[in-house]
C-alpha positions in Angstrom: 70.5 -29.6 -46.6 73.3 -26.9 -46.2 70.7 -24.2 -45.7 68.8 -26.2 -43.4 71.7 -27.0 -41.3 72.8 -23.2 -41.2 69.3 -22.4 -39.9 69.3 -24.9 -37.4 72.4 -23.7 -36.0 71.0 -20.3 -35.5 68.3 -21.8 -33.3 65.9 -19.1 -34.3 63.3 -21.4 -36.2 61.8 -24.7 -34.9 62.4 -27.8 -36.9 59.0 -27.5 -38.7 59.8 -23.9 -39.7 63.3 -24.9 -40.9 61.4 -27.8 -43.1 59.0 -25.4 -44.6 61.6 -22.7 -45.2 63.7 -25.2 -47.1 60.8 -26.4 -49.3 59.7 -29.4 -47.5 55.8 -29.5 -46.8 56.4 -32.7 -44.6 58.5 -32.4 -41.3 58.9 -36.0 -41.2 60.2 -36.4 -44.7 62.6 -33.5 -43.9 63.7 -35.2 -40.8 64.4 -38.4 -42.6 66.3 -36.7 -45.5 68.3 -34.5 -42.8 69.2 -37.6 -41.0 70.4 -39.7 -44.1 72.7 -36.7 -45.1 74.0 -35.6 -41.7 73.8 -38.7 -39.7 71.4 -37.5 -36.8 68.1 -36.0 -36.5 67.5 -32.2 -37.1 67.0 -31.9 -33.2 70.0 -33.9 -32.3 72.0 -31.5 -34.8 70.7 -28.4 -33.1 71.8 -29.9 -29.7 75.2 -30.9 -31.0 75.6 -27.4 -32.2 74.7 -25.4 -28.9 77.1 -22.7 -28.1 
């Protein structure tokens, strides 16, 4: 999940691309797992780390 968070902060990939890049074959499962760890969805995480 740390790698996923780093990729999301870079904003070069979509959430789907980050999911597949980190070994998930299902974006929905990735999003659920990410939210469990970080307390927000991948999209919310990207928005929270704009700048």
